[in-house]
N, C-alpha and C positions, 0 to 999 in steps of 0.2 A: 332476690339478688341484692347485693350491697350496692349503695349509690356510688361508692368510690370505684367499683369494677365497671361502670359506665363511662368512665374517662379513659381514652385511648393512650393518653400519655402515662398514666399510672400502670396500665397493662404492659405497655413497652418497657418501663423501668423494671417491672417485676421479671419479665422475660430476660431483659438484659443482665439482670443479676444472676439468673440461673444459667445463662449462656457460659460456656467453658472459655477460659482465657487460653488454656493449652490443651489442645486435643491429643497430645502424645502421652499423657498420663492416663491412668484408670479412672480418675475422677472426671476427666474431660469427657470421656465416653459416656459415663453415668449422667453427666449433665445433658449431653445431647439426648439421651434417652428420656430423661425427664421432660425436656422440652417437646420431644415428639409425643409423649403421653399427654402432656398439657394441651397440645394442639388438637389431639384427637378426642379428648374427654369433654371439653367445653367449647361451645360455639363463641363464647365470650372471649377466650384466650386464643382462638384459632388464628386470627390474622397477626397478632403480636408474636405468638410463639412460632409460627411459620416464618415470619421475618427474622426472627432471632436465629432460627436454624439455618436459613439460607445465608445469613450474614456471618455465620460461624464456620462456613466451609472453607477449606484450605485449597481445594482444587476445583476445577470445573467439571470434573468427571460426573458427579450427581446430576448436574444440569444437563450434560450430554445424554445421560441415560434416560432423561425425560422424554427425549425425541424417540421417534418410531424406530424399531429395531432394524428396519431395512436401510436406515441411513448410516449406521455405524456398526462395528463388530469389534469384540475384544480379543486381543492376541497377547501372548506372553513373549516379551523380549528381555532377555538377560535376567529373568527372575521377578519382572515387575510387569504388571498388566498395563497394556497400552490400548487406547481407543483409536481406532482407524476409521476415517470417514470414506464414503464411497464417492 
C-alpha cells in the first residue's frame, strides 16, 4: 500500500473530490455510485468514502431507512413517496 493512503486527510480529500456537487444530473448519480464502490472495494477508503456518501445526501430518507422496518413505512402521497413513523 502507498504511504500516502495511510493519511486520513488525503483519503478525505480524494473522496470529497469524487463526491457530487449536484445530485440532479446524471454525473452526480455516477459519482455517488463511484463512492459506493470505493467504500466497498477497499478497507482503506471505507470510512472516508462512507462519510462523503452521507455528506452528499439531500434528504434524511436514507438515514430513516437504516432503522428497523417496524418503525416506519413508505406511502405514496400526490406522486411522491413519504416515510411515516409509527
